[in-house]
DSSP file (Angstrom, degrees, kcal/mol; ACC not computed):
  #  RESIDUE AA STRUCTURE BP1 BP2  ACC     N-H-->O    O-->H-N    N-H-->O    O-->H-N    TCO  KAPPA ALPHA  PHI   PSI    X-CA   Y-CA   Z-CA
    1    1 A G    >         0   0    0      0, 0.0     3,-0.7     0, 0.0     0, 0.0   0.000 360.0 360.0 360.0-166.1  -74.2  -34.7  143.9
    2    2 A E  T 3   +     0   0    0      1,-0.2     0, 0.0     3,-0.0     0, 0.0   0.589 360.0  67.4 -81.9 -11.2  -75.5  -35.9  140.7
    3    3 A N  T 3  S+     0   0    0      2,-0.1    -1,-0.2     0, 0.0     2,-0.2   0.044  72.1 138.8 -95.9  25.4  -77.7  -32.9  140.2
    4    4 A R    <   -     0   0    0     -3,-0.7     2,-0.5     1,-0.0     0, 0.0  -0.489  39.0-156.2 -76.1 139.2  -74.8  -30.5  139.8
    5    5 A F        -     0   0    0     -2,-0.2     2,-0.4     2,-0.0    -2,-0.1  -0.966  10.3-172.6-117.2 128.8  -75.0  -27.8  137.1
    6    6 A E        -     0   0    0     -2,-0.5     2,-0.5     2,-0.0    -2,-0.0  -0.980   4.4-171.7-127.7 133.4  -71.8  -26.3  135.7
    7    7 A L        -     0   0    0     -2,-0.4     2,-0.4     2,-0.0    -2,-0.0  -0.985   4.3-178.3-125.6 126.1  -71.5  -23.4  133.3
    8    8 A T        -     0   0    0     -2,-0.5     2,-0.3     2,-0.0    -2,-0.0  -0.949   7.4-160.2-121.8 147.5  -68.3  -22.3  131.7
    9    9 A T        -     0   0    0     -2,-0.4     2,-0.4     2,-0.0    -2,-0.0  -0.910   2.2-162.7-125.5 152.1  -67.8  -19.4  129.4
   10   10 A E        -     0   0    0     -2,-0.3     2,-0.2     0, 0.0    -2,-0.0  -0.983  29.8-109.2-131.0 144.1  -65.0  -18.5  126.9
   11   11 A A        -     0   0    0     -2,-0.4     2,-0.7     1,-0.1    -2,-0.0  -0.542  34.3-137.2 -68.3 134.9  -64.2  -15.2  125.3
   12   12 A T    >   -     0   0    0     -2,-0.2     3,-1.0     2,-0.0     4,-0.4  -0.858   7.9-146.8-101.7 116.2  -65.2  -15.3  121.6
   13   13 A V  T 3  S+     0   0    0     -2,-0.7     0, 0.0     1,-0.2     0, 0.0  -0.649  82.3  44.8 -76.8 134.5  -62.8  -13.7  119.2
   14   14 A G  T 3> S+     0   0    0     -2,-0.3     4,-0.5     0, 0.0    -1,-0.2   0.059  83.4  90.2 119.6 -23.7  -64.5  -12.1  116.3
   15   15 A I  T X4 S+     0   0    0     -3,-1.0     3,-1.1     1,-0.2     4,-0.2   0.958  95.5  42.5 -65.5 -48.1  -67.3  -10.2  118.2
   16   16 A K  G >4 S+     0   0    0     -4,-0.4     3,-2.1     1,-0.2    -1,-0.2   0.747  98.9  75.5 -67.9 -23.2  -65.0   -7.2  118.5
   17   17 A A  G >4 S+     0   0    0      1,-0.3     3,-1.7     2,-0.2    24,-0.3   0.754  81.3  70.4 -63.1 -23.1  -63.8   -7.6  114.9
   18   18 A A  G << S+     0   0    0     -3,-1.1    75,-0.4    -4,-0.5     3,-0.3   0.737  99.3  48.1 -65.7 -21.3  -67.2   -6.2  113.7
   19   19 A E  G <  S+     0   0    0     -3,-2.1    -1,-0.3    -4,-0.2    -2,-0.2   0.235  86.9  94.8 -99.5  12.8  -66.0   -2.8  115.0
   20   20 A A    <   +     0   0    0     -3,-1.7     2,-0.3    -4,-0.1    -1,-0.2   0.382  51.3 112.8 -90.7   5.3  -62.7   -3.1  113.3
   21   21 A M        -     0   0    0     -3,-0.3     2,-0.4    19,-0.1    19,-0.2  -0.609  43.2-173.7 -80.3 134.2  -63.5   -1.2  110.1
   22   22 A S  E     +A   39   0A   0     17,-2.8    17,-2.6    -2,-0.3     2,-0.3  -0.972   7.8 168.7-123.6 145.2  -61.7    2.1  109.7
   23   23 A A  E     -A   38   0A   0     -2,-0.4     2,-0.3    15,-0.2    15,-0.2  -0.995  13.5-169.9-153.4 148.3  -62.4    4.6  106.9
   24   24 A S  E     -A   37   0A   0     13,-2.6    13,-2.5    -2,-0.3     2,-0.4  -0.973   6.6-158.2-139.3 156.8  -61.6    8.1  106.0
   25   25 A M  E     -A   36   0A   0     -2,-0.3    11,-0.2    11,-0.2    -2,-0.0  -0.986  16.0-142.6-141.3 123.4  -62.8   10.4  103.2
   26   26 A V  E     +A   35   0A   0      9,-2.4     9,-3.5    -2,-0.4     2,-0.1  -0.980  69.0  26.1-139.4 150.8  -61.1   13.5  101.8
   27   27 A P  S    S-     0   0    0      0, 0.0    -1,-0.2     0, 0.0     8,-0.1   0.740  73.8-163.2 -76.5 162.3  -61.8   16.2  100.8
   28   28 A N  S    S+     0   0    0      1,-0.3     2,-0.2    -2,-0.1    72,-0.1  -0.804  82.8  39.7-150.8 107.4  -65.0   16.9  102.7
   29   29 A P  S    S+     0   0    0      0, 0.0     2,-0.3     0, 0.0    -1,-0.3   0.340  95.5 178.1 -69.7 153.7  -66.7   19.2  101.6
   30   30 A A  B     -b  100   0A   0     69,-2.4    71,-2.9    -2,-0.2     4,-0.1  -0.890  28.5-176.8-130.3 159.5  -65.9   18.1   98.0
   31   31 A S  S    S+     0   0    0     -2,-0.3    47,-0.1     2,-0.3    -1,-0.1   0.645  81.4  10.0-125.0 -36.0  -67.0   19.2   94.6
   32   32 A D  S    S+     0   0    0      1,-0.4    43,-3.3    43,-0.1    44,-1.1   0.801 124.1   9.5-112.9 -53.3  -65.5   16.9   91.9
   33   33 A V  E     - C   0  74A   0     41,-0.3     2,-0.4    42,-0.2    -1,-0.4  -0.985  53.6-157.5-134.9 141.4  -63.9   13.7   93.5
   34   34 A V  E     - C   0  73A   0     39,-2.4    39,-2.8    -2,-0.4     2,-0.5  -0.976  13.5-147.2-117.0 135.5  -63.9   12.2   96.9
   35   35 A N  E     -AC  26  72A   0     -9,-3.5    -9,-2.4    -2,-0.4     2,-0.5  -0.898  12.8-165.9-104.7 125.5  -61.2    9.8   98.0
   36   36 A I  E     -AC  25  71A   0     35,-3.1    35,-2.7    -2,-0.5     2,-0.4  -0.948   4.9-171.5-115.5 125.9  -62.1    7.1  100.4
   37   37 A T  E     +AC  24  70A   0    -13,-2.5   -13,-2.6    -2,-0.5     2,-0.3  -0.955  15.9 171.3-113.9 133.8  -59.5    5.0  102.2
   38   38 A Y  E     -AC  23  69A   0     31,-2.7    31,-2.2    -2,-0.4     2,-0.3  -0.972  20.4-170.6-143.7 155.8  -60.7    2.0  104.2
   39   39 A A  E     -AC  22  68A   0    -17,-2.6   -17,-2.8    -2,-0.3     2,-0.3  -0.982  11.2-168.8-144.7 136.8  -59.4   -1.0  106.1
   40   40 A T  E     -     0   0A   0     27,-1.9   -19,-0.1    -2,-0.3   -22,-0.1  -0.796  33.0-115.2-123.1 166.1  -61.4   -3.9  107.5
   41   41 A A  E    S+     0   0A   0    -24,-0.3     2,-0.3    -2,-0.3   -23,-0.1   0.832  95.9  18.5 -69.5 -34.4  -60.6   -6.8  109.8
   42   42 A T  E    S-     0   0A   0    -25,-0.1     2,-0.5    25,-0.1    -1,-0.1  -0.932  87.7 -94.5-138.7 160.1  -61.1   -9.5  107.2
   43   43 A K  E     +     0   0A   0     -2,-0.3     2,-0.3    22,-0.1    24,-0.2  -0.631  61.8 143.2 -74.5 122.9  -61.3   -9.9  103.4
   44   44 A A  E     - C   0  66A   0     22,-1.0    22,-1.0    -2,-0.5     2,-0.2  -0.966  59.6 -68.6-154.0 166.0  -64.9   -9.7  102.3
   45   45 A A  E     - C   0  65A   0     -2,-0.3    45,-1.5    20,-0.3     2,-0.4  -0.449  57.5-160.7 -59.9 124.7  -67.1   -8.4   99.5
   46   46 A T  E     +DC  89  64A   0     18,-2.7    17,-2.8    -2,-0.2    18,-0.7  -0.935  15.1 175.3-120.9 132.9  -66.9   -4.6   99.8
   47   47 A T  E     -DC  88  62A   0     41,-2.6    41,-2.8    -2,-0.4     2,-0.4  -0.957  18.0-150.4-131.9 152.1  -69.3   -2.0   98.4
   48   48 A I  E     -DC  87  61A   0     13,-2.7    13,-3.0    -2,-0.3     2,-0.4  -0.995  15.1-174.4-121.5 128.1  -69.6    1.8   98.7
   49   49 A N  E     -DC  86  60A   0     37,-2.6    37,-3.3    -2,-0.4     2,-0.6  -0.980  10.9-158.8-121.8 132.5  -73.0    3.4   98.4
   50   50 A I  E     -DC  85  59A   0      9,-3.4     8,-3.4    -2,-0.4     9,-1.6  -0.955  17.9-172.0-110.8 122.1  -73.6    7.1   98.4
   51   51 A M  E     -DC  84  57A   0     33,-2.9    33,-2.7    -2,-0.6     6,-0.2  -0.879  18.3-129.4-117.4 145.2  -77.2    8.1   99.4
   52   52 A N    >   -     0   0    0      4,-2.2     3,-2.0    -2,-0.4    31,-0.1  -0.223  44.2 -89.8 -79.0 178.4  -79.0   11.4   99.3
   53   53 A V  T 3  S+     0   0    0     29,-0.5    -1,-0.1     1,-0.3    30,-0.1   0.729 128.0  61.0 -66.3 -19.7  -80.9   12.8  102.3
   54   54 A A  T 3  S-     0   0    0      2,-0.1    -1,-0.3     1,-0.0    -3,-0.0   0.565 119.0-111.7 -80.2  -7.6  -84.0   11.0  101.2
   55   55 A G    <   +     0   0    0     -3,-2.0     2,-0.3     1,-0.3    -2,-0.1   0.485  70.0 142.0  91.8   4.5  -82.1    7.7  101.4
   56   56 A A        -     0   0    0      1,-0.1    -4,-2.2     2,-0.0     2,-0.4  -0.597  56.8-116.6 -80.2 139.0  -82.0    7.0   97.7
   57   57 A N  E     +C   51   0A   0     -2,-0.3    -6,-0.3    -6,-0.2     3,-0.1  -0.616  38.3 169.3 -72.2 123.8  -78.8    5.4   96.3
   58   58 A V  E     +     0   0A   0     -8,-3.4     2,-0.3    -2,-0.4    -7,-0.2   0.677  69.0  20.7-109.1 -25.1  -77.2    7.9   93.9
   59   59 A I  E     -C   50   0A   0     -9,-1.6    -9,-3.4     2,-0.0     2,-0.4  -0.984  63.9-178.6-142.9 133.6  -73.8    6.1   93.4
   60   60 A S  E     -C   49   0A   0     -2,-0.3     2,-0.4   -11,-0.2   -11,-0.2  -0.999   2.3-176.1-133.3 132.8  -73.0    2.5   94.1
   61   61 A K  E     -C   48   0A   0    -13,-3.0   -13,-2.7    -2,-0.4     2,-0.6  -0.983  15.3-151.5-134.9 122.4  -69.5    1.0   93.6
   62   62 A D  E     -C   47   0A   0     -2,-0.4   -15,-0.2   -15,-0.2    -2,-0.0  -0.843  10.9-175.1 -91.8 119.2  -68.6   -2.7   94.0
   63   63 A L  E     -     0   0A   0    -17,-2.8   -16,-0.2    -2,-0.6    -1,-0.1   0.485  34.0-129.2 -95.7  -3.9  -65.0   -3.0   95.1
   64   64 A G  E     -C   46   0A   0    -18,-0.7   -18,-2.7     1,-0.1     2,-1.3  -0.421  50.9 -33.4  88.6-165.9  -64.8   -6.7   95.0
   65   65 A N  E    S+C   45   0A   0    -20,-0.2     2,-0.3    -2,-0.1   -20,-0.3  -0.652  89.2 131.5 -98.2  78.5  -63.5   -9.1   97.7
   66   66 A I  E     -C   44   0A   0     -2,-1.3   -22,-1.0   -22,-1.0     3,-0.1  -0.893  52.5-144.4-132.1 159.5  -60.7   -7.1   99.3
   67   67 A Q  E    S-     0   0A   0     -2,-0.3   -27,-1.9     1,-0.3     2,-0.3   0.809  79.2  -3.9 -94.8 -35.3  -59.7   -6.2  102.8
   68   68 A N  E    S+C   39   0A   0    -29,-0.2    -1,-0.3   -27,-0.1     2,-0.3  -0.989  70.4 125.0-155.1 159.9  -58.4   -2.6  102.4
   69   69 A G  E     -C   38   0A   0    -31,-2.2   -31,-2.7    -2,-0.3     2,-0.4  -0.991  45.1 -95.2 173.3-170.2  -57.8    0.0   99.8
   70   70 A K  E     -C   37   0A   0     -2,-0.3     2,-0.4   -33,-0.2   -33,-0.2  -0.999  30.3-176.4-137.9 136.5  -58.4    3.4   98.4
   71   71 A V  E     -C   36   0A   0    -35,-2.7   -35,-3.1    -2,-0.4     2,-0.5  -0.998  17.1-146.8-139.6 141.0  -61.0    4.5   95.8
   72   72 A A  E     -C   35   0A   0     -2,-0.4     2,-0.5   -37,-0.2   -37,-0.2  -0.929  17.2-165.3-106.9 126.7  -61.7    7.8   94.1
   73   73 A I  E     -C   34   0A   0    -39,-2.8   -39,-2.4    -2,-0.5     2,-0.4  -0.957  17.0-133.3-117.6 124.3  -65.4    8.5   93.3
   74   74 A A  E     +C   33   0A   0     -2,-0.5   -41,-0.3   -41,-0.2     3,-0.1  -0.610  30.2 167.8 -75.5 126.2  -66.4   11.2   90.9
   75   75 A I    >   +     0   0    0    -43,-3.3     3,-1.7    -2,-0.4   -42,-0.2   0.212  41.9 110.9-121.3  12.1  -69.3   13.2   92.5
   76   76 A N  T 3  S+     0   0    0    -44,-1.1    -1,-0.1     1,-0.3   -43,-0.1   0.716  75.7  55.9 -62.6 -22.0  -69.3   16.1   90.0
   77   77 A T  T 3  S+     0   0    0    -45,-0.2    -1,-0.3    -3,-0.1    -2,-0.1   0.568  88.7  95.4 -87.0  -7.9  -72.7   15.1   88.5
   78   78 A L  S <  S-     0   0    0     -3,-1.7     3,-0.1   -47,-0.1     2,-0.1  -0.585  81.9-112.8 -82.4 144.3  -74.4   15.2   91.9
   79   79 A P        -     0   0    0      0, 0.0    21,-0.1     0, 0.0    -1,-0.1  -0.389  45.1 -87.3 -69.0 154.0  -76.3   18.3   93.0
   80   80 A A  S    S+     0   0    0     21,-0.2     2,-0.3    -2,-0.1    21,-0.2  -0.314  83.2  86.1 -60.2 143.6  -74.9   20.3   96.0
   81   81 A G  E    S- E   0 100A   0     19,-2.0    19,-3.3    -3,-0.1     2,-0.4  -0.977  78.2 -48.7 157.7-165.4  -76.1   19.0   99.3
   82   82 A I  E     - E   0  99A   0     -2,-0.3   -29,-0.5    17,-0.2     2,-0.3  -0.876  49.2-179.5-107.1 133.5  -75.5   16.5  102.1
   83   83 A Y  E     - E   0  98A   0     15,-3.2    15,-3.4    -2,-0.4     2,-0.5  -0.907  24.2-131.7-129.8 155.2  -75.0   12.8  101.3
   84   84 A M  E     -DE  51  97A   0    -33,-2.7   -33,-2.9    -2,-0.3     2,-0.6  -0.943  17.3-155.6-107.3 128.5  -74.4    9.7  103.4
   85   85 A V  E     -DE  50  96A   0     11,-3.5    11,-2.7    -2,-0.5     2,-0.5  -0.917  11.0-167.1-105.6 119.1  -71.5    7.5  102.3
   86   86 A E  E     -DE  49  95A   0    -37,-3.3   -37,-2.6    -2,-0.6     2,-0.5  -0.926   7.3-167.0-111.6 125.8  -71.9    3.8  103.4
   87   87 A I  E     -DE  48  94A   0      7,-3.1     7,-2.4    -2,-0.5     2,-0.4  -0.954  11.1-174.9-108.3 122.6  -69.0    1.4  103.2
   88   88 A A  E     +DE  47  93A   0    -41,-2.8   -41,-2.6    -2,-0.5     2,-0.4  -0.974  11.2 168.8-122.9 131.2  -70.1   -2.2  103.7
   89   89 A S  E >   -DE  46  92A   0      3,-2.5     3,-2.5    -2,-0.4     2,-0.3  -0.909  65.9 -51.7-142.2 110.1  -67.7   -5.2  103.9
   90   90 A G  T 3  S-     0   0    0    -45,-1.5   -46,-0.0    -2,-0.4   -47,-0.0  -0.458 124.0 -18.9  61.7-123.5  -69.0   -8.5  105.1
   91   91 A N  T 3  S+     0   0    0     -2,-0.3    -1,-0.3    -3,-0.1     2,-0.3   0.415 120.4  97.8 -92.8  -0.5  -70.8   -7.9  108.4
   92   92 A E  E <   + E   0  89A   0     -3,-2.5    -3,-2.5   -72,-0.0     2,-0.3  -0.645  47.8 175.8 -93.5 147.3  -69.0   -4.5  108.9
   93   93 A K  E     - E   0  88A   0    -75,-0.4     2,-0.4    -2,-0.3    -5,-0.2  -0.988  10.1-176.4-150.5 139.1  -70.6   -1.2  108.0
   94   94 A K  E     - E   0  87A   0     -7,-2.4    -7,-3.1    -2,-0.3     2,-0.4  -1.000   8.3-161.3-137.0 136.4  -69.5    2.4  108.4
   95   95 A V  E     - E   0  86A   0     -2,-0.4     2,-0.3    -9,-0.2    -9,-0.2  -0.972  10.1-177.3-121.2 131.0  -71.5    5.5  107.4
   96   96 A M  E     - E   0  85A   0    -11,-2.7   -11,-3.5    -2,-0.4     2,-0.5  -0.922  26.2-119.5-125.8 151.7  -69.9    8.9  106.9
   97   97 A R  E     - E   0  84A   0     -2,-0.3     2,-0.4   -13,-0.2   -13,-0.2  -0.784  27.7-167.2 -93.2 129.5  -71.5   12.3  106.1
   98   98 A L  E     - E   0  83A   0    -15,-3.4   -15,-3.2    -2,-0.5     2,-0.6  -0.964  10.0-153.3-119.6 132.9  -70.3   14.0  102.9
   99   99 A V  E     - E   0  82A   0     -2,-0.4   -69,-2.4   -17,-0.2     2,-0.5  -0.925  10.3-158.1-103.5 120.5  -71.0   17.6  101.9
  100  100 A K  E      bE  30  81A   0    -19,-3.3   -19,-2.0    -2,-0.6   -69,-0.2  -0.877 360.0 360.0 -99.2 124.0  -71.1   18.2   98.2
  101  101 A E              0   0    0    -71,-2.9   -70,-0.2    -2,-0.5   -21,-0.2   0.419 360.0 360.0 -94.6 360.0  -70.4   21.8   97.2
């Protein structure tokens, strides 16, 4: 009849893309320099933040508008301990645990 209700759905490409960031960090534990390699689904403004266990930013690096790459970060000035390394690119974010010796 005229009171018919119809609902159609479509798969949305891009929802899964938010999980498409990959990153690795070597060496870990590290003492002088840590090398971070990353790849994201799309080209976007990318930053790396290293935070101490209290959540304070101790190192921040703006990598520009790129999709993937490799960066070496000097950590020799940081005290020994555990840090969280956050890579953010667009809507994507990955956090890794770093041990500084």
